[in-house]
C-alpha positions in Angstrom: 0.1 -0.1 0.0 1.2 3.4 -1.1 0.4 5.6 1.9 1.6 9.2 1.9 0.7 10.8 5.0 1.7 14.3 6.1 1.5 13.7 10.3 3.3 11.1 12.1 1.6 7.6 11.9 1.3 7.2 16.0 -1.9 8.2 17.6 -0.1 7.9 21.1 2.8 9.8 20.2 3.1 13.5 21.9 5.2 14.8 18.9 2.4 13.4 16.5 -0.4 15.5 18.5 2.0 18.6 18.4 2.7 18.3 14.7 -1.2 18.0 13.9 -1.9 21.0 15.9 1.0 23.2 14.2 0.4 21.6 10.6 -3.6 21.9 11.1 -3.2 25.8 12.5 -0.9 26.6 9.7 -3.1 25.0 7.0 -6.4 26.8 8.4 -4.9 30.0 7.7 -4.2 29.5 4.4 -6.9 30.6 1.8 -5.4 29.1 -1.7 -6.8 29.9 -5.4 -9.2 27.7 -7.0 -8.3 24.7 -9.2 -5.9 22.5 -8.1 -5.3 21.9 -4.4 -2.1 23.5 -3.3 0.3 21.5 -1.6 -0.5 23.0 1.8 -4.2 22.3 1.4 -3.4 18.7 1.3 -3.7 17.2 5.2 -3.1 13.6 4.0 -2.6 11.2 0.7 -3.6 7.7 -0.1 -2.7 6.7 -3.6 -4.2 9.4 -5.7 -6.7 10.3 -3.2 -6.2 13.3 -1.2 -7.8 14.7 2.0 -8.4 18.7 1.9 -8.3 20.7 4.8 -11.8 22.0 3.9 -13.3 18.6 4.1 -12.2 18.5 7.6 -13.2 22.1 8.2 -16.4 21.4 7.4 -17.1 18.5 9.9 -15.4 20.4 12.8 -18.1 21.8 15.1 -17.9 25.4 15.7 -18.4 25.1 19.3 -15.0 23.2 19.8 -12.0 24.7 21.7 -9.0 24.9 19.5 -7.5 22.1 21.4 -10.7 20.0 21.0 -10.6 20.6 17.2 -7.2 19.6 16.6 -8.2 16.2 18.5 -11.1 16.0 16.0 -9.1 16.6 13.1 -6.6 14.0 14.2 -9.3 11.4 14.7 -10.6 12.2 11.2 -7.6 11.7 9.6 -6.9 8.4 11.1 -10.6 7.0 10.0 -10.0 8.7 6.4 -7.0 6.6 6.2 -8.8 3.6 7.3 -11.8 4.0 5.3 -9.0 4.4 2.0 -7.6 1.3 3.1 -10.9 -0.7 3.3 -12.0 0.9 0.1 -9.0 -0.2 -1.6 -9.3 -4.0 -0.5 -13.4 -3.6 -1.3 -12.5 -2.7 -5.1 -10.2 -5.4 -5.4 -12.3 -8.2 -3.8 -15.8 -7.4 -4.2 -17.4 -8.0 -7.5 -19.6 -5.4 -9.1 -18.7 -2.9 -6.3 -19.0 0.0 -8.4 -22.6 -0.5 -9.5 -23.5 -1.6 -5.8 -22.4 1.2 -4.4 -23.7 3.8 -7.2 -27.2 2.5 -6.8 -27.3 2.4 -3.1 -26.0 6.1 -3.6 -28.5 6.9 -5.6 -31.6 5.6 -3.7 -30.0 7.1 -0.7 -29.8 10.4 -2.4 -33.5 10.0 -3.3 -34.4 9.3 0.2 -32.6 12.4 1.7 -34.2 14.6 -0.8 -37.5 13.3 0.1 -36.9 13.6 3.9 -35.2 17.6 2.9 -38.7 18.0 1.0 -40.9 16.8 3.9 -39.0 19.1 6.6 -39.6 22.1 4.3 -43.2 21.1 3.7 -43.8 20.8 7.5 -42.2 24.1 8.3 -43.8 26.2 5.4 -47.3 24.6 6.2 -46.9 24.8 10.1 -50.4 27.0 10.4 -51.9 23.7 9.0 -50.5 21.7 11.9 -51.8 23.3 15.1 -53.8 21.1 17.4 -57.2 22.2 19.3 -58.2 21.5 22.8 -61.4 20.0 21.5 -59.0 17.4 19.4 -57.0 16.5 22.3 -60.1 15.9 24.3 -62.0 13.8 21.6 -59.0 11.4 21.3 -58.7 11.1 25.2 -62.2 10.2 25.4 -62.1 7.8 22.4 -58.8 6.0 23.4 -59.3 5.9 27.2 -57.1 2.3 27.2 -54.0 4.0 26.0 -53.7 6.2 28.9 -53.6 3.3 31.8 -51.2 4.7 34.5 -48.2 2.6 35.4 -47.6 4.1 38.6 -49.6 6.0 41.1 -49.8 9.7 40.8 -51.3 12.6 43.2 -52.6 15.8 43.3 -52.3 18.1 46.3 -51.7 21.4 48.0 -48.8 22.1 50.0 -47.2 25.0 52.0 -43.8 24.5 54.1 -43.7 27.8 56.2 -41.6 28.4 59.5 -44.9 29.9 60.9 -46.8 28.2 63.4 -50.4 28.3 64.1 -51.5 29.7 60.7 -55.3 28.9 61.0 -55.9 31.1 58.1 -53.8 29.3 55.8 -55.7 26.1 56.8 -59.2 27.7 55.7 -57.8 28.9 52.4 -56.4 25.6 51.8 -59.7 24.3 52.3 -61.5 26.4 50.4 -62.7 25.9 46.6 -63.3 29.5 46.0 -61.0 30.6 43.0 -60.4 34.1 44.9 -59.1 32.3 48.0 -57.0 30.1 46.0 -55.2 33.1 44.6 -55.2 34.7 48.1 -53.4 31.5 49.0 -50.7 31.7 46.5 -50.0 35.2 47.4 -49.6 34.3 50.9 -47.4 31.5 50.1 -45.1 33.7 48.0 -44.8 35.9 50.7 -44.4 33.3 53.7 -43.6 30.3 52.3 -40.3 28.3 52.3 -41.7 25.8 49.8 -45.4 25.0 48.0 -47.2 23.4 45.7 -50.3 25.0 44.8 -51.1 24.3 41.0 -52.9 21.0 41.3 -50.2 19.1 39.1 -50.2 15.4 39.5 -46.8 13.9 40.6 -45.5 10.9 41.0 -45.4 8.8 44.7 -41.7 10.1 44.9 -42.4 13.8 45.2 -45.1 12.9 47.7 -42.5 10.8 50.0 -40.3 13.7 50.1 -42.5 15.9 51.7 -43.6 13.4 54.2 -41.5 14.2 57.1 -43.2 14.8 60.2 -46.6 13.6 58.8 -48.1 11.9 62.0 -51.7 11.1 60.9 -50.5 7.9 59.5 -49.1 7.5 55.7 -49.3 10.5 53.8 -50.5 8.3 50.7 -53.6 7.6 52.7 -54.5 11.0 53.8 -58.2 11.5 53.8 -59.2 13.9 50.7 -59.9 17.5 50.9 -58.9 17.6 54.5 -56.0 20.0 55.6 -53.2 18.5 57.5 -51.0 21.0 59.9 -47.9 18.9 60.8 -44.3 19.8 61.8 -40.7 18.5 61.2 -37.1 19.7 62.2 -34.5 20.2 59.8 -31.2 20.9 62.1 -32.3 23.7 64.5 -35.1 24.9 62.4 -38.8 23.8 62.7 -40.7 23.7 59.9 -44.7 23.8 59.7 -46.1 21.7 56.7 -49.7 21.9 55.5 -51.1 19.3 53.2 -54.1 18.5 51.4 -54.8 15.6 49.5 -56.8 16.5 46.3 -57.0 13.3 44.4 -54.9 10.2 43.5 -54.6 8.0 40.5 -53.7 4.3 41.2 -51.6 2.1 38.8 -54.3 0.4 36.3 -56.4 3.7 36.6 -57.0 6.0 33.5 -54.5 8.6 34.0 -56.1 12.3 34.3 -56.0 14.5 31.1 -53.4 16.9 32.5 -50.9 14.0 32.7 -51.1 13.1 29.0 -51.9 16.1 27.1 -48.6 16.7 25.7 -48.4 13.2 24.6 -52.0 13.3 22.8 -50.9 16.7 21.0 -47.7 14.9 20.0 -49.6 12.0 18.3 -52.0 14.4 16.8 -49.4 16.5 15.4 -47.7 13.8 13.9 -50.8 12.3 12.2 -51.4 15.9 10.7 -47.5 15.8 9.3 -48.4 12.6 7.8 -51.3 13.4 6.2 -49.8 16.6 4.9 -46.8 15.0 3.8 -48.9 11.8 1.9 -51.3 14.4 0.3 -48.6 16.5 -1.4 -46.9 13.7 -2.4 -50.0 12.3 -4.2 -50.6 15.5 -5.4 -47.4 15.9 -7.1 -47.4 12.4 -8.7 -50.8 13.3 -10.0 -49.6 16.4 -11.5 -46.7 14.9 -12.9 -48.5 12.3 -14.8 -51.1 14.6 -15.9 -48.4 16.8 -17.5 -46.9 13.5 -19.4 -43.8 13.6 -17.6 -44.1 9.9 -16.3 -43.4 7.3 -18.9 -42.9 3.5 -17.6 -42.3 1.2 -20.4 -44.7 -2.0 -20.3 
């Protein structure tokens, strides 16, 4: 094998790394005229094949530091040499290799074009991919079996504060009135160390995390809609916790819509994308046939 490589061959040699760093830095600063590559632009050669500086530059991510760029270039050069060695052996040993590669590349090129066209179409027609709340609810009601919970979830109000005997806080947490809930949120912003008041369903681990000091039994079995005041110490500091279980979901239950809304939206949006792409492709094929662009021999 006739290998002409412009850097040292050992990956682990410090001198090799320094040569790559200096050589690549010098080459990166050169800007030669068009036409036959200048000698400085050639990073490596294998028989008649050449690896140019611009090829490595194309693949190096902009976010890499100078040192990481050099390592990237070194790895790219090594892999390029390996590819050339295998290519030479494949051309020698595999029959009809040129045709096999040619037709596979052609098919791959077509697939790439289809992918790029689909990406452009989705971006260009993004206004046709909006999913409404009604669509989400209809899908949820139509396919409840798709949203069976595999684990427990809990919906609750929780406030952690350093202030004891907050009877008004308990009353606010017990309320169903929207104004009282808003008042509860404002109180918590000013006085709470931590709070959860958006009625989000959370997994069991989150409930376990706040159970220290809960002395009415297992916090997961707390009576719904009852506010429990309890306390716990963290070092020398006493905290007063207020907890109200609103709802729970057991494993095997249908999950509430709030837990699966994003998933349904993604499903419906993907359906819209596929429909848009398929319809556009069908229309283009029909137009091409109508314009006599398609000729298939019998």
